[in-house]
C-alpha positions as CSV (number, residue, x, y, z in Angstrom):
1,M,89.8,193.0,-67.9
2,P,93.3,193.5,-66.5
3,Q,94.9,196.7,-67.9
4,Q,98.3,195.7,-69.4
5,G,101.1,198.1,-70.0
6,L,99.0,201.2,-68.6
7,V,100.8,204.4,-69.6
8,G,99.1,207.6,-68.8
9,G,95.6,206.0,-68.7
10,V,96.1,204.5,-72.2
11,I,96.3,200.8,-72.4
12,N,99.5,199.8,-74.4
13,L,99.3,196.3,-76.0
14,A,101.8,194.5,-77.9
15,E,100.5,194.2,-81.5
16,V,102.1,192.2,-84.3
17,R,100.5,192.1,-87.8
18,L,100.8,188.9,-89.9
19,Q,103.0,189.9,-92.9
20,E,102.2,188.4,-96.3
21,G,103.6,185.0,-96.8
22,E,104.7,184.9,-93.2
23,S,104.2,181.6,-91.2
24,L,102.3,181.8,-87.9
25,E,105.2,180.6,-86.0
26,N,107.5,183.5,-87.1
27,A,104.7,185.9,-86.2
28,L,104.3,184.3,-82.8
29,R,108.1,184.5,-82.3
30,R,108.1,188.3,-83.2
31,F,105.2,188.7,-80.7
32,K,106.9,187.1,-77.8
33,R,110.0,189.1,-78.5
34,K,108.0,192.4,-78.6
35,V,106.3,191.5,-75.3
36,Q,109.5,190.7,-73.7
37,T,111.2,194.0,-74.9
38,E,108.2,196.0,-73.7
39,D,108.3,194.4,-70.2
40,I,104.6,193.7,-70.4
41,I,104.8,190.5,-68.3
42,K,107.0,192.4,-65.6
43,E,104.3,195.1,-65.5
44,V,101.5,192.8,-65.0
45,K,103.2,190.8,-62.3
46,R,104.0,194.2,-60.6
47,H,100.4,195.3,-60.7
48,S,98.9,191.9,-59.6
49,Y,99.3,192.7,-55.9
50,Y,99.7,195.7,-53.6
51,L,102.9,196.6,-51.9
52,K,102.8,199.1,-49.0
53,P,105.2,202.0,-49.6
54,G,107.5,200.7,-46.8
55,E,107.5,197.2,-48.4
56,K,108.0,198.6,-51.9
57,R,111.1,200.5,-50.4
58,R,112.5,197.3,-48.8
59,V,112.1,195.4,-52.0
60,K,113.9,198.1,-54.0
61,Q,116.8,198.4,-51.4
62,A,117.1,194.6,-51.5
63,L,117.4,194.5,-55.2
64,A,120.0,197.3,-55.1
65,R,122.0,195.2,-52.7
66,K,121.8,192.2,-54.9
67,R,123.0,194.2,-58.0
68,A,125.8,195.6,-55.9
69,R,127.1,192.1,-54.8
70,K,126.7,190.9,-58.3
71,K,128.8,193.8,-59.7
72,I,131.5,193.2,-57.1
73,R,131.5,189.6,-58.0
74,R,132.1,190.3,-61.6
75,E,134.8,192.9,-61.0
76,S,136.8,190.2,-58.8
77,D,136.7,187.8,-61.7
């Protein structure tokens, strides 16, 4: 079983309890929002493959350059 949201050896799963009189669609919407805010999907994707430390550093630097370009573009508008 893939470990989602692993925090200090404890599996952190998003949980939503169905409230009395609440429709399943609303509960599902709350669940999706909770998963999105907890970045569970991002964490699963990050752990789905291994990056060597050098590759990880290059990816991190590339993202920083992308954010910097975006910031400059916003400031010029």
